[in-house]
N, C-alpha and C positions, 0 to 999 in steps of 0.2 A: 504494500500500500504506500501511496505517496505521503511523505511526512509534511505536516503543515508547519512552516517556520514563521515565527512571530518575533519581531524585534522587541527589545525592552521598552522602547518608547511607545510602540503600538499597544503593548500589553498594559502599561501604566495608564495610557489615555483611555483605553476601553474600560478599565476598572473604575476610573474616576467618573466617566460619563454614562455608563450603562444604567439601564432602568430595570425595575422589577415589574414583570407582567403578571400580576396576581390574578387577573381575570382568567388566566389559563387553568387555574385550579380553584374556581369560585366556591365549589361545594365544601372543600376542606376548610377554607378560611372562614366561610359562613358558620360552619359547625364550631370552629374554635371560638369565634366571637360569641356564639350562643352559650358555650360553656362558661365563658367569663360572666355573662349576664346571669346564668344559673347560679354560679358561685356567689355572686353579690346578692341574689334573692334569698339564699338559704337563711341568713340571720332573721329576716322578717318572717318567713314561713315557720322557722323553728320556734320563734317566740310566740306565735299563735298557738302552737301545740303546747309549749311549755306553760303558757299562761292558763290555758284550759286545764292542764294537768295540775298546776299549782293550786288553783281554786277548788279543784276536785279533792285534793289532799286536805286543803283548809276546811272544806265542808265536812269531810270525815272526822277531822280533828275536833272541830267545834261541836260536832254531834255528841261527843263524849261529855260535854259540859252543859249542853242545852236539852236535847231531847232524851238522852239516855237516862238522866235522873228521873224524868217524868215517866218514861217507860218502865224503869225499875220499880217505882212506886205502884204503878198500875199492875205490874206483874205480881208484886207482893200482895196487893189487895185481892187479885184474882186467885192466888194460891189459898189465902185465908177463906175466901167465900166458897170456892169450889170443893174443898175437901169435905165439908159437911154435906153438900148437895150430892156428891158422889157416894158418900157413905149411906145416905138415905135413899139412894137409887133414883133421885130426881134427874141427875145428869150423868151421862156416860163419859168415861175418860177417852181422850183422843190418842189412839194408838198405844194405849196402855199408860199414858202420862196424864197427870192432873192438868198440866199447862200445855199450851200450844208450843211448838218449837221456838218461835220467835220470842215468846215470853221466857222460856227457859234460858235462851241465849242472853237476853237482857239481864236476867238475874245473875248469871255467871259473870258477865262483863262488869256489872256493878260490884260484885264481891271481889273480883280480881283487882279492880282499880282501888277499892277501899283498903284492901289488905296491903297492896303495894305502897300506897300513900302512908299508911300507918307505920309500916316497917321502915320506910325511908326516913320518915320524920323521927322515928325512935332511935335508929342506929347510925344515921349519917349526919355528920356535922360539916356543913359546907365551908364554914370559916376555917376549920382545921385542914380540910382538903386543899383549900386555896393556899394556905401558908406552906403546906408540905410540898405542893407542886411548885410554888414560887421559889422555893429554896434550891431547886434542881438547876443544873446547868442547861444551856441552850440546846446542846446536842442531845442530851437526855430527853428533854421535853419534845424535841422534834421526832425522835425515835418513838417516844411514848405516844405521841399523837398519831403517828402512822399506824402503830399497833392497834390503837383504839379504833381507827378508821376501818382497818381490815376486820377487827372483831365485830364492829357494828354491822358490816355487810353479812358476815357469817351468822350473827345472831338473828338478823332480819330474815334470812332464808330459813333458818331452823324454827324460828318463833312462829311464823305464819303456819307452818305445818303442825306444830304442837297445839296451837289455838284451834285450828280447824279440826284436828283430831278430837280435842276436848268437846267441841260443839256437836260433832257427829255422834260421839259416844253418849252424850247426854240426851240426844234427841232421836236416835234411831229407834225404829219400832221394837216393842218389847218381844214380839213373836219371832224376830229375826234371830239367826244363829249367833251365839256370842263368840266374837273374835277379838276381844280386847281384854285388858288386864283389870278393867273396872274404872268407874268414874272418879273415885277419890285419888288414885295414883295419877291419872291424867290431870286432875285439878291441881295437885301438888306440884307436878312437873311444870305446868303453865305458870303457877305462882313463882316458882324458882326462876323460870326464864324471864318473866316480866320484871322481877326485882333486879336480877343481874343486868338485864339490858338497860333498865332505867339508871342503874349505877354507872354503867359504861357511858351512857349519854351525858350524865352529870359530870363525869370526869372529862369528857370531851369539851363540854361547855366551860368547865373550870380552867382547863388548859388554854382554851381560846381566850378566856378572860385574862389570864396571866399574860398572854402574848399581846393583847390589845392594850392593857394598862401598864405594861412595862415601859420604863423610860428608854430602854434600848429596844428598838423595833426590829432587831435582827431575827428573832424567832418568828414574828409576824411575816416578815419578808420571805423567810425560808418556807413557811407554811403556804404562802400565796404562790411561790414559785413551784411548789410541789404539784400544783394543779396542772402544770404544763407537762408533767410526766404522763398524765392521762392521754395527752395527744399522741405521744410516742406509742402507747400501748393499744391505740385504736385505729389510727388512720391507715396503717399499712396492712390491715386485716381484710379478708374478704367478707363482705356483708351483702345479704339479700334483704328483701323488704321486711321479713319477719324478724331477722336479727336486728335490723335498724330500729324496729318498733320496741324491742326489748331494751336496747341501749337508750332510746329516748325516754322510756318509762323510768329506767334507772336514773337518768339525769334529772327527771322531774322530782323523783323522790329525794335525790341528793340535794337539789336546790331548796326544796321545802325544809329538809333537815338542817341546812345551813341557816336558813331564815330563823328556824326555831332556836338554834344555838345562839345566834346573835341576839335574839330577843331575851334569852336567859342572861347573856352577858350584860346587856343594857340594864335589865331589872336588878341584877346583883350589884352592879356598879352604882347605880342611882340609889339603891338602898343603903350602901356603905356611905354615901355622901349626903344622906338625908333628903333624897329626892329633889336635889337642886337642879334647876333647868340647865345650868352651865355644864354640869357633868355630862348631860346628854349631848350637848353640842361639842364637847371635847372628844366624845367617843365616835360621833357621827363620821368624821373623815376616814378613820381606820375601818369602820364597818362598811362604808361605801367602797373602799379600795378592795376589801375582801370580796364583796358582791360583784364588783366590776371585773375582777380577775376570773371569777366563776363564770360570768356571762361571756366574757371574751374567749375563754377556753372552750366553752360549749359551741360558740359560733364557729371557731376555727376547726374544731374537731368534726363537727357535722358537715361543714363546707367541704373539707377534704375527703371525708368518707363518701359523700355523694359524688364528688368529683372523680375519685378513683374507681368507684363502682358504677358510675354512669346512672345514678338514681335521680329521677326528676324531682324538683322541689315540691310538686303537687302531692308527693307521697305523704307529706305531713298532714295533709287534710284528711 
């Protein structure tokens, strides 16, 4: 074949003056532009889902302090009234139970919360916990907080199963074949779980309280930067629609949990300073930085997950 000889001057002039004919590959460049737009839409679409999930969690949380006490009282009244009626043969039991399943669950929830609150109030001194944690070094507190975070996730996974098992054991029909160890062991196991998990969350809140109120913000900075490790563990994995839904639900729960911890920190701190308004405004910047880092990490994580797995932003709807 004949070789094409080009002088140095011709080569340099062609490099300086040549143009890019992007129209020759219009489809590819249009697709890339669309990916950029999708990447920028993810935070907005994600926040719609996260906001809905957050208020759903808030609704479930507030139910424990509003409707559950009323339902507990009504279930207790029903128990007192129906026992004589059943004994006299006026009313028949429902599947072998005096109460309906929802009423039994309401009673169990009320007893679990009441026993947990009593034990925590009796045996846990928050002031002592604060001073013990505050006396530790920064690196110890950082490791301790990470251990608590892992423990919280493990407790959450185990706890839901134990609570559901208790509710089914208490409400399953009496004529069904017995396949459980009994209601009392399930109830004691659930009480132990709730008390331990409550103590763990209290330790989390106290550690965060120490980080926020410390004059040296090194611990708070390290805890905030720890969120970015979450990006490394998520964005390079393969996700489908179902996996993304599970991750999104986990992020909703994590964000609500963080709001609850910060609320505890604010209440504890303002209580120590006699509920002065200035103490709240002193805490506000640090709390906002913690929340901002959580929001930013969620946006970046989901944006790259959808980018690498080619998931459309409409999936969050």
